[in-house]
BANU-70519 format. One record per residue: residue in three letters; x, y, z of N, C-alpha, C, O in turn. Coordinates in steps of 0.001 Angstrom, whole numbers, plus 500000, padded with zeros to 6 digits. Layout:
! residues N
AlaXYZXYZXYZXYZ;...
//
This chain:
! residues 322
Met280020470318638835279277469693639533278832470883640150279530471896640166;Asn277311470795640841276814471667641142276091471040642818275412470013642841;His276382471836644071275713471175645057273793472019645386273495473171645702;Gln273228471232645213271885471547645381270658471102646236270032470138645796;Ser270224471678647411269634471115648498268149470028647941267277470328647125;Val268341468498648882267522467872648194265772468612649220265494469262650229;Asp265251468085648338263381468223649234262905466658650006262189465728649636;Thr263830466975651432263804465882652641262013465477652419261933464277652154;Thr260706466107652456259687465809652078259689465052650897259473463843650981;Thr259876465520649926259570464605648730260999463574648859260985462373648592;Ala261632463977649104262750463075649408262630461274650175263160460211649853;Thr261787461615651147261026460540652096260670459969651607260663458808652015;Arg260012460315650197258751459123649754259651458915648132259314458563647001;Phe260628459249648632261646458525646656262120457515647732262521457744648873;Leu261919455908646835262601454886647414262647454250646463261705453475646297;Pro263619454279645539263878453405643802264658452251644412265387452274645404;Met264293451052643464264954450302643959266074450498643783266348451078642732;Val267137450141644645269109449738644619269718447724644210269441446526644263;Ser270673448764643833271180447834643867272732447768644052273378448260643127;Val273455447222645135275103447747645674275623446380645141275412445181645326;Val276466447240644331277339446219643726278863446359644453279351447488644500;Val279496445397644930280671445202645162281599443982644957281329442831645299;Pro282775444415644327283657443519643646284679443303644892285160444192645593;Ile284958441449645028285238440982646772287027440297645535287010440135644315;Tyr288197440086646445289231439464645962289844439163647692290119439879648655;Asn289851438162647490290828437717649179290216438282650134290932438891650929;Ala288888438276650351288474439430651448287623438364652568286530438730652998;Glu288107437277652914287305436540653872287719437567655405286991437525656396;Val288354438002655373288960438769656811287603440123656764286772440398657630;Asp287778440601655716286989442073655782285242441071655770284346441183656608;Leu285254440439654909283507440338654862282749439871656269281570440141656038;Pro282812439394657406281578439987658113281281441244658646280186441574659103;Ala282513442093658559281914443681658993281402444482657924280777445523658128;Leu281666444000656737281448444583655437279663443775655732278674444494655592;Ile279563442836655982277934442648656119277183442470657073276019442104657237;Gly278533442974658058277388444049659402276709444892658971275500445121659026;Cys278107445688658220277492446899657804276398447262657215275808448322657423;Leu276033446290656351275314445827654999273735445663656156272880446514656399;Leu273820444671656502272736444683657862272017445706658450270801445763658633;Ser273082446704658799272270447976659478272203448575658933272202449644659543;Gln272081448776657437271739450210656489270117450433656779269236449573656785;Thr270023451640656980268438452384657209267491452553656025266329452887656257;Tyr267895452351654791267463451963653553266657450545653743267071449485654213;Pro264993450984653066264322449585653359264690448545652834265115448550651679;Lys264601447369653608265090446201653049264949445496651537265735444937650772;Asp263145445909651513262450445543650343263011446002649082262937445436647992;Arg263720447367649442264038448158647783265503448311647738265937449458647844;Val266377447283647589267419446926648246268339445648647816268355444749648656;Glu268936445482646897269540444133646456271465444416646879272129445398646549;Tyr271807443544647450273574443424647546274014442557646781273920441359647051;Leu274620443047645602275353442216644526277093441692645334277900442592645569;Leu277284440917645509278856440212645778279715439306645076279729438079644974;Val280428440229644618281109439872643257282221439235643609283049439973644144;Asp282575437944643475284049437181643695284746437591642571284228437379641475;Asn285851438153642637286811437741641382287940437443641638288965438091641852;Asn287588435965641591288780434843641215289361434634643100290484434142643210;Ser288920434849643899289636434592645030290386433605645354289855432582644922;Ser291535433331645996292028432137646243291792431844648356292450431228649194;Asp291002432363648387290835432169649999289499431863650140289028431497649063;Arg288611431869651149287306431215651282286027432271650931284857432176651304;Thr286661433319650075285847434532650127284359433699648921283225434161649050;Leu284495433058648346283130433161647544282697431559648335281730430897647958;Thr283437431219649246282075430148649990281311430919651021280105430805651240;Leu282045431619651552281244432698652649280369433888652124279476434355652831;Leu280669434419650749279555434948650052278890434031649816277893434750649756;Gln278458432971649597277308432021649206276695431835650377275476431674650428;Asp277603431837651642276726431600652757275819432086653169274749431679653624;Ala276556433639652895275803434961653294274385435046652567273302435350653066;Ala274664434719651345273264434841650715272344433788650792271149434035650627;Ala272747432598651029271936431651651534271081432123653194269990431674653546;Asn271673432808653746271211432691655048271038434233655758270628434396656907;Ser271397435214654927271026436588655827269686437126655227268961436906654257;Pro269750438085656499267959438457656467267670439439654992266741439450654185;Ile268897440193655099268587440739653726269270440220652133270206439451651912;Thr268595440801651408268642440330649987270385440467649326270902441433648764;Ile270901439285649612272191439094649350272397438269648027271689437265647955;Arg273322438536646863273161437715646002274755437424645437275543438370645422;Ala275003436648645172276575435900645113277285435444643702276780434517643069;Phe278314436026643279278350436172641784280123435848641826280997436372642516;Ser280205434730640748281845434618640550282253435685639098281364435644638247;Glu283210436414638812283634436549637859285211436274637747286052437037638222;Asn285545434947636977286749434641637059287502434427635718288383433578635584;Gln287087435258634744287810435181633393288371436482632765288764436619631606;Ile288323437654634004288955438767634319289331439323635371288544439683636246;Gln290725439486635434291057439762636831291172441131637252292196441670637672;Ser289763441773637070289717442944637284288410443709638385287191443575638282;Ser288931444245639068287505445020640402286485445517638884285354445050638746;Tyr286945446264638093285676446815636985285108445735636137284034446044635622;Ala285596444439635836284696443229635084283991442778636212282763442723636136;Ala284749442337637582283544442168638736282347443406639234281171443207639541;Arg282861444305639205281795445333638849280272445250637805279058445409637927;Asn281572444793636458280034444837635228279514443521635533278470443587634885;Thr279506442496636004278987440966636518277840441550637486276724441052637638;Gly278340442701638104277478442954639009276394443600638752275384443355639412;Ile276386444657637633275688445479636998274728444452636273273500444440636364;Arg275305443827635736274590443362634780273531442400635375272537442936634885;Ala273096441463636014272258440975637035271536442176637779270333442295637546;Ala271943442795638375270928443603639097269453444610638197269110445080637113;Ile269071444455639504267237445038638803267345446134639188266880446791638257;Gly267831447221640400267906448556640394267946449645639720268923449760638979;Glu267196450486639736267458451611638982268436452485639116268914453277638305;Ile268733452225640416270100452976640712271089451852641267270664450922641953;Ile272392451990640938272911451182641170274172452089641940274478453217641552;Ala275039451190643437275716451942644146276781450785644010276738449604643666;Phe278054451931644564279101450215644659279986451208645686280323452392645696;Thr280178449943646605281861450279647606282670448891647093282780448302646018;Asp283222448684648589284790447771648330284126447071649889283352447377650796;Ala285221445704649366284976445074650828286041445655651921286194444985652942;Asp286524446438651820287367446623652707286908448183653398287597448957654062;Cys285748448275653042284901449778653260283749449474654158282875448711653749;His283658450097655556282561450194656070281561451291656162281558452280656894;Pro280309450712654826279254451925655257278565451998656327278053451119657020;Gln278604453736656457277877454056657976276047453803658079275439454366657168;Pro275407453231658821273986453246658860273329453845657844272811453091657020;Gln273199455226657664272276456218656764273232456018655803273167457133655286;Trp274178455365655093274553455411653682274428455284652623274923455924651695;Leu273564454209652624272299453686651240271245455187651249271056456090650433;Glu270777454910652470269803456197652453270029457709651885269284458368651159;Ser271369458067652478271594459490651620271973459570650755271613460558650116;Leu272941458632650111273151458202648673271918458551648090271800459754647856;Val271206458010647867270405457530647186269290458948647085268680459095646026;Gln269083459895648159268136460820647823268925462020646856267945462602646390;Pro269871462563646416269615463020645694269656462837644543270340463474643742;Phe268592461529644201268241461406642655266587461536642769265757461456641863;Val266446461702643804265081462675643530265062463820642208264284463450641329;Asn265552464735641993266345465365641035266609464754639924267714464233639774;Ser265604464700638896265845463881637399267077464259636964267702463354636411;Asp267514465105637024268408465601636009269761465252637131270601466151637163;Val269970464327637822270717463860638728270946462694638217270033461873638129;Val272893462276637563272835461176637473273917460221637941273973459100637436;Ile274837460623638939275783460211639325275559461149640493274921462190640339;Val276202460705641945276088460712643231277721460017644220278097458849644315;Ala278306461200644764279268460769645260279185461048646746279208462214647137;Gly279078459922647687279218460326648926280964460058649614281971459438649272;Glu280654460699650434282079460706651458282856459571651879282314458495652130;Ile283924459727651956284933458634652446285674459082653311286374460062653055;Thr285711458323654858286614458970655386287666457394656519287634456171656658;Ala288483458691657053289352456872658094288931456276658830288629456856659874;Leu288688454928658739288607454104660070289726454480661221290607455286660921;Pro289699454047662201290461454500663117291812453631662925291968452445662631;Gly292778454726663219294051453508663335295105453817663980295062454964664426;Asn296263453108664261296829453747665460298529454135664547299244455002665049;Thr299113453230662926299941453383663023300214454948662234299332455754661940;Leu301567455086662017302192456398661567301673457216660044301439458374659697;Leu301659455619659308300964455716658221299725456210658054299442457102657254;Glu298892455605658854297512455685659132297218456971659087296657457750658315;Gln297900456998660421297520459105660745297930459856660054297595461041660055;Tyr299132459106658955298980460861658091298292460406657065298562461166656134;Ala297361459381656610296728459144655250295301459814655971294428460223655206;Glu295129459894657202294076460512657453294059462186657739293076462925657688;Leu295344462513658029295662463735658410295511464330656655295023465448656494;Gln295823463754655783296240464086654507294647464124654026294405464911653111;Glu293577463374654537292686462799653968292489461926652356291500461691651662;Ile293380461738652269294082461001651315292949460610650159292981460923648969;Leu292029459904650799290466459256650180289656459958650055288999459742649037;Ser289209461108650879288459462156650609287991462250649061288718462190648069;Gln286580462413649115285990462495647598286366463948647368286375464099646147;Lys286636464928647887286942466457647917287706466280646524287209466558645433;His288999465770646733290291465899645478289712465495644446289777466276643497;Thr288969464216644226288226463785642698287562464675642325287852465210641255;Leu286538465090643027285457466194643030285930467747642355285310468614641739;Ala287118467627642737288019469221642278289486469213640688290350469925640177;His288754467671640565289881467483639480289686468251638322288608468527637798;Pro291234468694637832291513469957636919290430469555635810289410470212635605;Phe290744468527635203289885468034634055288460467997633807287867468534632872;Cys287839467106635014286459466563635415286189466359636741286862465498637309;Ala285411466916637325284829465837638304284426464192638539283879463580637622;Tyr284680463647639603284136461928639591284479461898640817285107462730641472;Gly283845460446641245283715460411642286284390458516642113284485457758641148;Gln284655458412643273285509456769643403284688455913643755283557456093644207;Thr285393454678643501283589453854643237283661452786644677283106451701644847;Ala284634453625645666284461452786647292282921453771647562282024453386648311;Asn282893454700647005281265455464647402280362456217646147280144457416645976;Leu280052455371645572279580456169644323277895455328643911277455454227644245;Ala277439456185643258276315455881642656275616456167641151275337457320640821;Ile275415455273640461274570456389638972273736455266638821273711454096639203;Arg272750456383637811271490455737637305271709454737636116272329455071635106;Arg271140453442636301271429452516635145270732452995633895270846452199632963;Thr270004454141633616270059454477632342270923454948631698270880454749630485;Ala272250455905632374272970456208631771274398455317631627275327455569630859;Leu274285454014632753274870453234631994274527452774630717275279452452629797;Glu273094452780630776272527451778629473273200452689628221273609452039627259;Lys273327454037628181273865454827627257274992454793626944275196454994625747;Val276123454552627770277629455286627676278634453858628122279829453913628411;Gly277820452675628082278597451538628789278484451144629683277652451713630389;Leu279144450038630229279764450006631589281325450355632014281953451338631623;Phe281715449518632737283395449586632815284372449222631590284028448454630691;Arg285722449900631653286163449145630759286908447870631488287792448107632311;Pro286532446495631170286554445672632164288484444893632227288974444298633186;Tyr289005445125631194290543445087631404291176446302632149292286446287632680;Leu290304447366632112291275448509632916291542447758634643291047446816635262;Thr292489448689634884292738448037636610292976448955637614293282448784638794;Thr292721450307636736293051451311637832292704453051636952293150453433635870;Gly291865453714637821291437454957636696290041454785636372289605455827635882;Gly289128453831636458288076453048635662286786454460636476286036455144635779;Asp286862454538637798286449454999638325285714456399637789284504456623637810;Ala286810457312637284287317458266636559286605458329635241285872459308635098;Asp286679457462634236286334457310633075284885456944632574284312456908631485;Ile284503456640634159282604456106633890282130457260633946281274457695633176;Cys282713457944634989281942459213635345282106460482634092281106461080633696;Trp283173460712633677283558461271632645282572460901631223281932461631630468;Arg282741459752631256281996459227629931280607459803629709280179460197628624;Ile279750459804631226278823459911631238278237461280631424277131461549630956;Leu279132462374632268279230463853631961279537464346630616279037465430630315;Gln280120463869629930280967464721628533279418464368627931279022465420627430;Gln278618463557627811277847463036627030276188463982627496275055463800627050;Asn276738465087628653275360465809628702274452464924629359273289465327629365;Leu274686463735629960273393463004630524272725463359631809271665462773632031;Gly273190464282632766272858465026633733274331466041634379275246466705633893;Arg273718465542636070275383466122636729275474465655637694274467465136638174;Leu276307465634638177277089464707639416276675465610640899276919466817640916;Glu276114465013641981275864465365642961276887464808644470277042463658644879;Phe277481466179645059278270465350646402277413465164647636277028466192648194;Ala277078464042648113276169463281649286277283463739650880277400462689651512;Ser277561464160651148278391464451652163277899463446653561278630462797654310;Gln276505463584653586276323462400654833276107460910654527275619460044655252;Ala276665460808653084276456459458652892278126458933652893278941458985651973;Ile278254458514654027279583457785654777280370456650654593279940455577655015;Val281114456688654210281680455149653886283187455214654903283797456283654917;Gln283605454292655544285217454542656309286122453511655698285604452471655290;His286741453595655647287970452892654671289235453061655007289866454108654865;Arg289902451391655746290870451378656113292331451797655723292714450883654993;His293152452545655818294191453227654943295542452156655197295470451255656032;Arg296347452310654647297232451039654750298453452082655819298770453248656056;Glu298837450410656246299902450327657509300844450078657108301579449756658042;Thr301315450023656226303083449493655940303382450958654778302614451867654465;Leu305060450635654288305696451319653290304940450722651937304241451373651161;Lys305283449236651859305289448802651173303449448754650472303045448210649445;Glu302879449348651249301512449073651020301188450352650584300382450321649655;Leu301506451387650901301795452999650836302486453312649346302099454027648422;Ala303522452580649484304145452424648035303258452276646962303299453057646012;Ser302422451306647024301960450130645933300314451084645448299634450985644426;Gln300139451938646650298595452702646596299064453515645628298572453365644510;Trp300092454536645815300663455313645131301252455281643889300958456274643224;Arg302011454462643312302193453636642445300646453457641278300657453875640120;Arg300058453118641595298542453081641462297810454012640726297369454153639586;Tyr297844454615641834297482456234641294298185456513639693297538456569638647;Gly299443456640639811300580457053639091300322456209637845300081456755636769;Arg300365454999637968299431454503636301298377455086636486298394455820635498;Ser297116455411637202295826456040637073295772457474635942294958457765635065;Asn297058458187636439297120459301635792297878459033634156297559459685633163;Arg298617458256634166298590457710632518297810457295631957297581457539630772;Tyr297230456591632641296167455533632028294656456953631240293960456951630225;Leu294795457786632269293686458736631915294159459579630598293403459918629688;His295915459919630696296376460478630013295843459956628438295152460609627656;Glu296228458993628304296193458166627275294569458514626517294483458940625365;Leu293333458236627421292526458347627270291964459258627257290832459217626775;Tyr292558460682627852291488461680627578292477463083627563292168464274627580;Gly293918462336627522294440463677627412294805464799628490295156465957628261;Val294634464169629715294916464532631000296350464859631534297104463903631717;Glu296701465861631744297834466754632226298462465355633348297999464735634305;Leu299544465347632688300933464089633804301221465023635020300930466219635026;Met301687464507635819301681464811637485303628464976636951304363464061636580;Pro303961466427637105305296466891636929306112465842637614305292465289638347;Glu307244465273637779308663464966638188309194465780639005309604466906638723;Met309222465128640316309990466001641127311736465611641056312409464587641181;Thr312004467080640777313494467072640403314539466623641527313777466360642457;Leu315829466382641986316783466150642985316834467323643425316691467128644632;Pro316959468621643262316839469515643733316278469428645011316743469144646116;Glu314522469921644362313328469854644711313081469209645964312451469618646939;Cys313654468188645782313624467395646991314602467550648000314306467177649135;Gly315776468061647769316697467890648744315889469370649482315826469733650657;Tyr315486469819648545315345471959649210313597471434650146313254472110651116;Arg312907470501649785311826469947650564312288469168651963311745469498653017;Leu313258468175651947314089467998652776314995468736653863314947468655655090;Gly315759469412653110316553470314654595315112471361655054314850471520656246;Arg314410471901654147313547472703654738313244471960655733313345472629656761;Trp312839470640655996312176469583657245312468469768657872311832470215658826;Ile314716469396657804315154469159658919315351470670659719315326470836660938;Phe315559471743658637315638472334659615314849473569660167314891474475660999;Lys314496473308659692312524474514659994311665473914660717311548474070661932;Glu311103473296660127309620472281660037309723471127661593308911470962662503;Val311218470447661314311242469866662773311470470421664333310983470002665383;Pro312262471364664121312652472264665367311521472835665553311489473010666771;Lys310341473334665006309001473922665225308223472885665334307608472940666399;Asn307953471899664673307066470798665716308109470217666644308057469054666242;Ile308794470208667363309132469361668645308550470176669508307615469763670194;Val309086471677669629308306472460670317306688472599670390306170472954671449;Lys305831472284669140304867471945669155303969470864669634302758470854669854;Ala305087469765669757304646468727670259304879468367671973304285467474672575;Ile306083469480672669305816469923674254304685470145674677303986469565675508;Ala304495471269673884303266471590674049302000471213674126301011471706674668;Gly302243469974673311300679468983672682300300469658672172299253469884672777;Lys300346470496671103299672470775669891300598470250668720301048471005667858;Ala300731469510668744301357468160667469301900466914667556302655466855668526;Gly301846466123667084302184464760667139302921464377666415303262465175665541;Ile303684462663666396304233462393665659304258462308664316305205462027663581;Val303176462566664061302867462480662550303000463718661613302823463855660403;Asp303315464438662451303025466144662388304628466267661910304893466949660919;Leu305822465490662751307352465203662349307577465062661408308180465893660729;Phe307279464233661104307517463218659323306242463622658754305874462467658538;Asn305394464235658390304587464813657404305686464898655788305528464517654629;Thr306615465501656427306800465920654726307815464510654231307384464061653169;Pro308683463958654602309275462801654453307917462128653659307620462088652464;Ile307443461775654509306338460260653884305587461244652653304772460633651961;Ser305791462688652332305040463207651754305585463287650397304876463284649390;Val307445463393650397308370463129649628307877461346648837307296461152647769;Phe308265460551649617308213459477649364306671458978648563306670458407647471;Val305491459295649287304352459241648014304740459916646443305029459352645388;Ile304664460745646643304753461897645125306331461251644548306839462183643924;Gln307105460262644522308185459850644103307293458211643638307432457683642535;Ala306510457710644634305888456523644075304642456798643036304323455840642332;Arg303834458157642868303249457903641824303845458669640809303186458865639789;Val305065459174640915306046459610639602306411458137639201306096457687638100;Thr306747457776639667307021456247639379306106454990638789306609454066638151;Gly304981455069639032303830454597638815303434455056637409303254454385636393;Gln303348456322637608302734456793636254304058456911635168303662456781634010;Lys305475457118635267306643456882634272306820455516633636307372455351632548;Asn306188454304634577306291453027634193305132452417633418305305451506632608;Ala303741453042633739302969452461632789302880453349631490303212454464631087;Lys302058451883630953301784452259629680299797451588629093299533450405629302;Leu299230452072628748297714451672628358297706450639627676298082450638626503;Pro297307449664628252297193448032627353295938448516626776294886449052627124;Glu296565448059625680294966447997624112294080447439624543293095448177624571;Asn293789445958625114292549445946625674291902446862626315290824447316625931;Ala292604447274627522291653448461628372291034449837627714290770450860628344;Lys290861449622626273290259450841625720288733450163625473287829450930625140;Leu288420448585625652287339448514625351286721448522626413287122448421627572;Ile285140448716625747283973449422626768283128448223626652282907447688625566;Ala282621447769627853281625447022627846280058447522627990279648448598628426;Trp279393446510627536278381447259627497277098446291628149277288445080628030;Leu276007446648628723274885445350628646274034444778628030273496443777628505;
//
């Protein structure tokens, strides 16, 4: 991945047609905030369409999408993908209906900032750029687990852009040239996790162009609030490791042994806790600093469990096409 400056004089005149695709499942609570964020985008309204794809929701999501499409001052198009229960299948439905030369992606529980789309699109002024990843930051949260996730920058693209196998961007904040999708295909519709890495790697491995990071293209994302949600998130990351291992030979995450776990927790109790208590008294540490290590052990174990129990379904190897 290269970081190359954009000629802003040229970029301000670079206004390709953009299609923003958002897969949505049971998100009636999130929709008002999402649509509000789309309304606030600084990218010219006549140069962008928003394709919101319901993925067989059981709540009022589809009805709300249809209402938004009928009454919004921006171009919102509502679709339904009810054949395959997968966010990647829903994204493919949106891509197939899109008219833009740039396809951008975000998620229903994300809050794209006003200049998100404008900043995400600008690097495409360079013809050799085929993928652009924007940054993902945390929505303000008050719970211990939200503070932990923010402290660790769990969703930041810096982690995936530094992946030892190959850089990739997460679909919560990603844009791809349509021509690249025409050549390598769409998302694997039956894949349930890891599809963002897979589609980026297929494009990059065919040397169609390079991936650019747009640090000013910011999307805020809500972190998990409960241990159950956090465990589910990290088990999914573990399944992704397994799937990408089977598809690409990506190295699996090593399991944490019982002695290693004991060492980490012992070090936490006898060294880190006393040290952080002193810092907390001095106002230089918070409760999240006190519990950083046991939460980290918890998420590592959840990820290992997800990786250990997963096996790539045969149909998940299938690639969809335009």
